[in-house]
C-alpha positions as CSV (number, residue, x, y, z in Angstrom):
1,M,-8.1,13.9,10.0
2,Q,-7.3,10.3,11.0
3,I,-10.1,7.6,10.6
4,F,-12.1,7.5,13.5
5,D,-12.6,4.2,15.4
6,C,-16.3,3.6,15.8
7,G,-15.7,0.6,18.5
8,P,-15.4,2.8,21.6
9,L,-18.6,4.6,20.5
10,L,-20.5,1.6,20.1
11,N,-19.3,0.2,23.2
12,L,-20.3,3.5,25.0
13,L,-23.8,3.5,23.2
14,S,-24.5,0.3,24.3
15,T,-25.2,0.8,27.5
16,Y,-28.1,2.6,26.8
17,V,-29.9,-0.2,24.7
18,V,-32.2,-3.6,25.9
19,G,-33.7,-6.4,24.0
20,F,-37.3,-7.2,24.9
21,T,-37.7,-10.8,25.6
22,L,-41.4,-12.7,26.4
23,P,-41.8,-16.1,28.2
24,D,-43.2,-18.9,25.4
25,G,-44.5,-21.0,28.2
26,R,-42.3,-23.5,27.1
27,N,-39.2,-22.4,29.6
28,H,-38.1,-20.2,26.2
29,Y,-38.1,-16.5,25.7
30,D,-39.3,-15.4,22.3
31,Y,-37.5,-12.0,21.6
32,I,-39.7,-9.5,20.4
33,G,-37.5,-6.1,19.6
34,T,-35.0,-3.3,20.9
35,G,-35.6,-0.2,23.2
36,T,-33.3,2.5,24.4
37,L,-33.4,3.6,28.1
38,V,-34.3,7.2,28.3
39,E,-35.8,9.8,30.7
40,I,-38.6,12.1,29.6
41,T,-39.6,14.5,32.1
42,G,-38.2,13.1,35.3
43,K,-39.4,9.0,34.2
44,L,-37.0,6.5,33.4
45,G,-38.1,4.1,30.9
46,I,-37.5,2.8,27.0
47,L,-38.1,4.7,23.9
48,T,-39.3,2.0,21.4
49,A,-41.2,1.4,18.6
50,K,-45.4,1.5,19.4
51,H,-45.7,-2.1,17.7
52,V,-42.9,-3.3,20.0
53,L,-45.0,-1.7,23.2
54,D,-48.0,-3.7,21.3
55,V,-46.9,-7.3,21.4
56,L,-46.3,-6.5,25.4
57,P,-49.1,-8.0,27.6
58,T,-50.7,-5.6,30.5
59,E,-50.0,-8.4,33.3
60,G,-47.3,-10.8,33.6
61,E,-43.3,-10.3,33.2
62,A,-40.9,-9.6,30.6
63,R,-37.5,-9.9,30.6
64,I,-34.8,-7.2,29.2
65,A,-31.6,-8.1,28.0
66,L,-29.1,-5.3,29.1
67,F,-25.5,-4.8,27.4
68,R,-22.2,-4.1,28.2
69,N,-19.5,-3.4,25.6
70,R,-21.9,-4.6,23.0
71,N,-21.9,-8.2,24.9
72,I,-25.2,-9.4,27.1
73,G,-24.4,-7.8,30.3
74,D,-27.2,-8.9,32.3
75,F,-31.1,-9.8,32.4
76,A,-33.7,-7.5,34.6
77,M,-37.4,-8.8,35.3
78,L,-39.8,-6.3,34.1
79,D,-43.3,-6.2,35.8
80,L,-45.6,-5.2,33.2
81,A,-48.5,-4.4,35.5
82,H,-47.0,-1.9,37.5
83,T,-45.9,0.1,33.6
84,T,-47.3,3.0,31.7
85,R,-47.2,3.3,28.2
86,V,-47.0,6.4,26.1
87,S,-47.5,6.4,22.3
88,L,-48.5,8.3,19.3
89,N,-51.7,7.3,17.4
90,D,-50.4,8.2,14.1
91,A,-46.5,7.2,14.8
92,D,-44.7,3.7,15.4
93,V,-43.3,5.5,18.5
94,G,-43.5,4.8,22.2
95,F,-42.1,5.2,25.7
96,L,-42.8,2.4,28.7
97,T,-42.3,3.8,31.7
98,L,-40.2,1.4,34.2
99,P,-41.8,0.5,37.9
100,A,-39.8,2.5,40.7
101,P,-37.8,-0.4,42.2
102,L,-36.3,-1.6,38.2
103,S,-35.4,1.9,37.2
104,T,-34.0,3.1,40.8
105,T,-31.3,-0.5,40.1
106,L,-31.1,0.4,36.8
107,N,-30.2,3.7,36.9
108,A,-27.4,2.9,39.9
109,Y,-25.1,1.4,37.0
110,K,-26.9,1.8,33.4
111,S,-27.3,5.0,31.7
112,F,-30.3,6.7,30.7
113,K,-30.5,9.4,27.7
114,P,-32.2,12.2,28.8
115,L,-34.4,13.5,26.2
116,I,-34.3,17.5,26.5
117,T,-36.9,19.3,24.3
118,D,-34.4,22.2,23.4
119,A,-31.9,19.8,22.8
120,V,-31.7,21.4,19.0
121,H,-28.0,23.3,18.6
122,T,-25.4,20.8,16.7
123,P,-22.2,21.3,17.0
124,E,-20.2,22.2,13.6
125,L,-18.2,19.2,13.3
126,P,-17.6,16.2,11.3
127,R,-21.0,13.4,12.7
128,L,-21.6,9.6,11.9
129,A,-25.1,8.0,12.4
130,V,-25.0,5.2,14.0
131,L,-27.5,2.6,14.6
132,L,-27.9,0.0,17.6
133,G,-30.1,-2.8,17.8
134,V,-30.5,-6.6,17.9
135,P,-31.6,-8.7,14.9
136,D,-34.0,-11.6,15.9
137,E,-31.7,-13.9,13.8
138,W,-29.1,-12.9,15.8
139,T,-30.2,-14.6,18.9
140,T,-30.5,-18.1,20.1
141,N,-32.0,-20.3,22.7
142,E,-29.0,-22.5,24.4
143,I,-29.9,-24.8,27.1
144,V,-28.1,-24.6,30.2
145,L,-28.0,-25.6,33.9
146,G,-31.7,-25.5,34.8
147,G,-33.2,-24.6,31.6
148,H,-32.5,-22.5,28.6
149,R,-31.4,-19.3,28.1
150,R,-31.7,-16.6,25.6
151,Q,-28.5,-15.5,23.9
152,F,-28.2,-12.1,22.2
153,H,-25.7,-10.4,19.8
154,L,-26.0,-6.7,19.3
155,L,-25.9,-5.0,16.0
156,G,-23.6,-1.8,16.3
157,T,-23.0,-0.4,12.9
158,K,-22.5,3.1,11.1
159,G,-25.2,4.3,8.6
160,T,-26.2,6.7,6.1
161,I,-29.0,8.5,6.3
162,I,-30.5,8.6,2.3
163,E,-33.6,10.0,2.6
164,K,-35.6,12.5,5.0
165,R,-39.4,13.0,4.4
166,Q,-43.0,14.5,6.6
167,Q,-45.3,12.1,7.1
168,G,-48.3,14.4,8.3
169,S,-46.6,16.0,11.4
170,H,-43.8,13.6,12.1
171,D,-40.4,13.5,10.8
172,I,-39.3,10.1,9.0
173,F,-35.7,9.1,7.7
174,T,-34.2,6.4,6.1
175,L,-30.8,4.8,6.7
176,R,-28.7,2.4,5.3
177,P,-27.1,0.5,7.3
178,D,-22.8,0.1,6.1
179,L,-21.5,-2.8,8.0
180,A,-17.3,-3.2,7.9
181,D,-17.9,-6.5,6.5
182,P,-21.2,-6.9,4.5
183,Y,-20.9,-10.5,4.6
184,A,-21.8,-10.5,8.1
185,A,-24.6,-8.6,7.6
186,P,-28.2,-9.7,8.9
187,K,-30.2,-11.6,6.3
188,S,-33.2,-9.3,7.8
189,Y,-32.9,-6.4,10.5
190,G,-36.1,-7.7,12.1
191,G,-35.6,-7.3,16.2
192,V,-34.3,-4.1,15.5
193,S,-37.3,-2.5,15.4
194,G,-37.7,0.3,18.3
195,G,-33.7,0.9,18.4
196,G,-32.2,3.8,18.4
197,V,-30.0,5.5,16.2
198,W,-27.6,8.1,17.2
199,L,-25.8,11.2,15.9
200,A,-22.1,11.3,17.2
201,F,-20.2,14.5,16.6
202,I,-16.7,13.8,15.8
203,S,-13.8,15.9,17.1
204,E,-11.8,17.8,14.7
205,D,-8.7,15.8,15.0
206,G,-10.8,12.6,14.8
207,R,-9.7,11.2,18.1
208,D,-12.6,11.5,20.0
209,V,-16.5,11.8,20.2
210,A,-17.3,15.4,21.1
211,D,-21.0,15.3,21.3
212,R,-23.2,12.5,20.6
213,R,-27.3,12.4,20.4
214,L,-30.1,10.4,19.9
215,I,-32.0,11.2,17.0
216,G,-34.7,8.3,15.8
217,V,-36.1,5.3,16.3
218,A,-35.5,2.2,13.9
219,Y,-39.5,1.1,13.0
220,L,-39.7,-0.6,9.5
221,E,-37.3,-2.5,7.4
222,R,-37.7,-2.3,3.4
223,E,-35.4,-3.2,0.4
224,I,-34.8,-0.6,-2.3
225,P,-32.8,-1.2,-5.8
226,G,-29.7,-0.2,-5.7
227,E,-29.6,0.1,-1.6
228,G,-30.6,-3.1,-0.3
229,L,-32.0,-3.3,3.1
230,V,-32.7,0.1,5.0
231,I,-34.3,1.2,7.8
232,D,-37.4,3.7,8.1
233,C,-37.0,5.8,11.5
234,Y,-39.0,8.1,13.2
235,G,-36.6,11.6,14.1
236,P,-35.8,14.3,16.1
237,E,-39.0,16.4,15.7
238,T,-41.2,13.2,16.6
239,I,-39.2,12.2,20.0
240,Y,-38.1,15.4,20.6
241,R,-40.8,17.1,20.6
242,D,-44.3,14.6,20.0
243,L,-43.6,11.9,22.2
244,V,-42.0,13.9,24.7
245,N,-45.2,16.2,24.6
246,A,-47.3,13.2,24.9
247,V,-45.6,11.9,28.1
248,A,-45.8,15.5,30.0
249,E,-49.5,15.4,28.9
250,Q,-50.2,11.7,30.1
251,A,-48.2,12.9,33.5
252,A,-50.1,16.1,34.0
253,Q,-53.4,14.0,34.0
254,V,-52.3,11.3,36.4
255,Q,-51.9,14.4,39.0
């Protein structure tokens, strides 16, 4: 089987990625974390880490960066007063529902990954884990006409799942990023928190992606001797079972 080219896959998955920024009062925007555009029980929103949501105020505006082919494509203003949040008390995972005007606009040209609770089938094909997120050190403020603009560089890399474990009722796995050029790796993965980990199933001839599934949310960076920097992620049971059920329960309470 030929060596699989990750470039087109990373370009495809980048359309689901968003970066959260908040104004700092000096015409700058501070970067606070990454998210993935998803649909849960008919609601369009952003899957991210709970500690990223905790930084967002309940009122005012945030600006989210949107990506196209791993490059910054556009920005969108997010009215935080018209969002709703669902998070798990004992897991660093959360969901931010987008207000209708913005979700309708984004749905016209962006991709939202449906999180289906029965999405457990995995094809018997070679598979590849992929992490997408924005390291804080890869963002910069640039002076432009009329003020400042935050520049973003999206990290998309293969990874190896080196450990799986249970923490209470939640599943966690540890991902070691495997960058093609180790010297290009960020010194820290801070800012990648909330980013999605995907599992891509490669066709038998090694040319195409037969299927892809969102399997994790990054939430913690740490260093393991002999492995280097690794990222702990909540896994598919926490996302597809616990978070999806929590969103459905909150929706039932509102009705």
